[in-house]
C-alpha positions in Angstrom: 192.9 -114.5 124.5 191.3 -113.5 121.0 191.8 -114.7 117.7 192.0 -111.1 116.8 196.0 -109.9 117.1 194.4 -106.1 117.4 194.4 -106.6 121.5 198.1 -107.9 121.7 199.4 -105.4 119.2 197.8 -102.4 121.1 198.6 -103.8 124.4 202.9 -104.0 123.2 202.7 -101.1 121.5 201.2 -99.0 124.1 204.0 -100.2 126.4 207.3 -100.8 124.0 209.1 -97.4 124.5 209.0 -98.1 128.4 209.6 -102.1 128.6 213.2 -102.1 129.2 213.1 -99.3 132.2 210.0 -101.0 134.0 211.8 -104.1 134.1 215.4 -103.6 134.5 216.6 -106.3 136.7 215.4 -109.5 134.3 218.8 -110.1 132.5 219.9 -112.6 134.8 217.1 -114.3 134.7 217.3 -114.8 130.7 220.7 -115.1 130.7 220.1 -118.4 133.2 217.0 -119.6 131.5 218.8 -119.4 128.3 221.5 -121.6 129.9 218.8 -124.1 130.6 218.6 -124.7 127.0 222.0 -126.5 126.7 222.6 -124.7 123.3 225.9 -125.3 121.6 228.5 -123.6 119.3 226.7 -123.3 115.6 223.1 -123.9 116.7 219.8 -122.1 115.6 217.7 -120.9 117.7 214.5 -118.5 117.5 213.3 -115.9 120.6 209.7 -116.4 119.8 207.6 -113.1 120.7 211.0 -111.2 121.2 209.6 -108.1 122.2 212.6 -105.5 122.8 215.0 -108.8 122.5 216.5 -108.7 125.6 217.2 -112.5 125.3 218.8 -111.9 122.0 222.1 -111.0 123.5 222.5 -114.3 125.9 221.0 -116.6 122.8 224.1 -115.0 120.3 226.4 -115.6 123.2 225.2 -119.4 123.6 225.7 -120.3 119.7 228.5 -118.0 119.0 229.4 -116.1 116.0 228.7 -119.7 113.5 224.9 -120.0 114.9 221.7 -118.3 114.2 219.9 -116.4 116.4 216.7 -114.6 115.2 214.2 -112.8 116.7 210.2 -112.6 115.8 207.2 -110.5 117.2 204.0 -109.3 116.3 204.5 -105.8 117.2 206.1 -103.6 115.0 207.0 -100.9 118.2 208.6 -104.0 120.1 210.8 -104.5 116.9 212.2 -100.8 116.9 212.7 -100.5 120.2 215.1 -103.9 120.1 217.0 -102.3 117.1 216.9 -99.2 119.3 218.6 -100.9 122.0 221.2 -102.9 119.4 219.8 -106.0 119.8 219.5 -106.5 116.0 223.4 -106.9 116.0 222.7 -110.4 118.2 220.2 -111.7 115.9 217.7 -111.1 112.8 214.6 -109.6 114.0 211.7 -110.9 111.8 208.1 -109.1 112.0 206.0 -112.4 112.2 203.2 -114.3 113.9 204.3 -117.4 115.8 201.1 -119.4 114.5 202.7 -118.8 110.7 206.5 -118.6 110.8 208.8 -118.2 107.6 210.9 -121.1 108.2 211.3 -124.6 106.8 210.5 -127.6 108.8 213.2 -128.9 111.3 215.0 -124.9 110.8 216.0 -124.7 114.4 217.6 -126.4 117.3 215.9 -124.7 120.2 213.2 -122.2 120.9 213.0 -119.7 123.5 209.5 -118.3 124.4 209.5 -115.3 127.0 205.7 -114.8 128.3 204.9 -116.0 125.1 202.1 -118.6 125.9 199.6 -116.2 127.8 199.2 -114.2 124.3 198.8 -117.1 121.8 195.0 -117.2 121.0 195.6 -120.8 119.6 198.0 -122.1 122.4 198.1 -125.6 120.6 198.4 -124.7 117.4 200.8 -122.1 117.8 203.1 -124.7 119.8 202.5 -127.1 116.4 203.8 -124.5 114.2 206.9 -123.7 116.5 207.4 -127.4 116.6 207.2 -127.6 112.6 210.4 -125.3 112.8 212.3 -127.2 115.2 213.9 -130.4 114.3 213.2 -133.4 116.3 214.9 -133.7 119.5 215.4 -129.8 119.6 214.4 -127.7 122.8 211.7 -125.3 123.9 211.9 -122.9 126.8 209.0 -121.6 128.1 210.1 -119.1 130.1 208.7 -115.9 132.7 211.3 -113.7 135.2 208.6 -114.2 137.9 206.8 -117.4 138.8 203.0 -117.9 138.0 201.9 -116.5 141.9 204.2 -113.5 141.4 202.8 -112.3 138.1 199.6 -113.3 139.1 199.6 -111.0 142.0 201.0 -108.4 140.2 198.4 -108.5 137.7 195.8 -108.2 140.8 194.1 -111.8 139.8 194.4 -115.3 141.9 195.5 -118.4 140.5 193.1 -121.1 139.2 193.1 -124.7 138.4 192.9 -124.1 134.9 195.9 -122.0 134.7 197.3 -122.6 131.1 201.1 -122.8 132.9 199.8 -125.1 135.7 202.1 -128.2 135.5 199.6 -131.0 134.7 197.7 -128.2 132.2 201.0 -127.2 130.4 202.4 -130.6 130.2 199.3 -132.3 128.4 199.2 -129.0 126.2 202.7 -129.7 125.2 201.7 -133.5 124.8 199.5 -132.3 122.0 201.5 -130.0 120.3 204.6 -132.6 119.3 206.6 -131.6 122.7 207.4 -133.8 125.6 207.9 -131.5 128.6 211.2 -132.5 130.2 211.5 -130.0 133.1 209.1 -127.4 135.1 210.2 -125.0 137.7 207.7 -122.4 139.1 209.0 -120.3 141.7 209.0 -116.8 142.6 211.8 -115.8 140.6 211.1 -117.5 137.4 209.1 -119.6 135.5 210.6 -122.2 133.3 209.3 -125.3 131.5 211.5 -127.2 128.8 210.3 -130.0 126.4 212.0 -131.7 123.5 210.3 -132.0 120.7 209.0 -135.3 119.9 210.1 -137.1 116.9 
């Protein structure tokens, strides 16, 4: 992971047009992960690193028409694909870095982050910034539609004890960043860690 966002933008720009076609069956996994947030009508939620916005429809369904749904991403091409797919009707799209969110403190009830943590140049600092914009007691979902071992196999690498998303490592990282991990699931078909914003 580099402090230079150019690599992340280049990686996702090159894949944006094909992204949804590459992963056509992820919809139910996203919907199930969103359900784990326990959102209510009228809640305010951010999809951090929203990519093509696949979580925006279930997030909108969860918070209803009176809720606020935001999708933030660093890569313009991913946001263009989200708009092309019509997902901008489910949430406002923001071109921004999660390390400097244009939101006031405690503005949100929850944050959903699919596949984001592996792309954060400063995971502790970036998770602190996300905590800043979430009210105390608000919820963070760190999600991936496949588990760590399956993802490593897809990428041709092996898991090591220092893997950031290993339970003890992630629990400590979240704790240092203003979060308390409340649940952890790492299965072949999903990765989902939930945390609450500490007071």
